[in-house]
C-alpha positions in Angstrom: 33.6 67.5 76.5 34.8 64.7 78.7 36.3 64.6 82.0 40.2 63.2 81.7 43.2 61.4 83.9 46.1 63.3 84.1 49.5 62.2 85.2 48.8 62.0 89.5 47.1 58.8 88.4 50.2 56.7 86.4 51.7 53.9 88.7 49.2 54.7 91.1 45.7 53.6 89.8 43.7 54.5 93.1 40.6 53.3 91.2 38.0 54.9 93.7 36.5 56.9 90.4 35.6 53.6 89.0 33.1 52.5 91.3 31.5 55.7 91.2 31.6 56.1 87.0 27.6 55.5 85.8 28.6 54.9 82.7 31.4 52.6 83.4 33.5 54.7 80.7 37.3 54.4 82.8 39.4 51.5 81.7 43.0 50.5 82.8 45.6 50.3 81.1 48.8 48.9 82.6 49.9 52.1 84.3 47.0 54.7 84.5 43.3 54.8 84.0 41.8 56.3 80.7 38.3 58.0 80.3 36.5 57.2 77.2 35.5 60.4 75.9 32.6 59.1 73.6 31.1 57.3 76.8 31.7 60.0 79.2 28.6 61.5 80.8 29.8 64.4 82.0 28.3 64.0 85.3 31.8 64.4 87.3 31.2 61.7 89.7 34.7 60.3 88.8 36.2 63.9 89.7 34.7 64.3 93.3 35.6 60.6 93.9 39.3 60.5 92.8 41.2 60.8 95.7 44.2 61.7 93.9 42.9 64.8 92.4 44.2 63.0 88.9 40.8 64.3 87.3 39.7 67.6 85.6 37.2 68.5 83.4 39.1 69.2 79.9 38.4 72.9 79.9 39.8 73.0 83.8 43.1 71.1 82.8 46.4 72.8 83.9 48.8 73.9 81.5 50.8 70.8 82.4 48.3 68.3 82.0 46.6 69.5 78.8 48.8 66.3 76.8 46.5 64.0 78.7 43.6 65.4 76.9 44.4 63.9 73.5 46.2 60.9 75.2 43.0 60.0 76.8 41.2 60.0 73.2 44.2 58.1 71.8 44.1 55.4 73.9 40.7 54.4 72.1 41.6 55.6 68.6 45.0 54.0 68.0 45.9 50.6 67.7 47.8 50.1 71.2 50.8 47.3 71.4 49.6 44.1 71.1 46.2 44.8 70.0 45.1 44.1 66.3 42.5 47.1 66.3 41.6 50.3 68.0 39.8 50.0 71.5 36.9 52.4 69.8 33.9 52.4 72.5 33.5 48.9 74.0 30.3 49.9 75.8 31.7 49.3 78.8 35.0 48.9 81.2 33.9 46.2 83.0 32.9 43.8 80.9 36.5 44.4 78.7 38.6 44.2 81.6 42.2 45.7 82.0 43.8 46.4 78.5 46.9 45.6 80.1 49.2 48.4 77.8 49.4 52.2 77.9 49.5 55.1 75.1 52.7 56.2 74.5 52.7 59.2 76.7 52.1 57.1 79.5 54.2 54.5 78.7 57.5 57.0 78.2 56.8 58.7 81.8 59.2 57.8 84.5 58.3 55.1 87.0 57.1 56.3 89.8 58.1 54.9 93.5 54.7 54.3 94.8 54.5 53.1 98.8 52.8 50.3 99.6 49.3 50.7 101.2 
């Protein structure tokens, strides 16, 4: 079981969750963040910290967010554009840095106008 980042994160990436994650398992794509299900320790710190309400425990996902459960896993299991191999479990997002690409689901989502902070 794991926590999942849904569509509210796309084009916003507030990153308040990243600072609170003790497992360093929240990775940065181009338009969204992704939780590595193999590295997540199910503590819920990310969900509490997320100011966008974009994170839910996988069994609590609303129906319209269910595709993001498989999508978060696919970010680590498939070969993403411009990469030679799947990310797998790199052992920490901080050391890896931004990946710079997204899964096909997120990449195909319409761009969201995000107001400047």
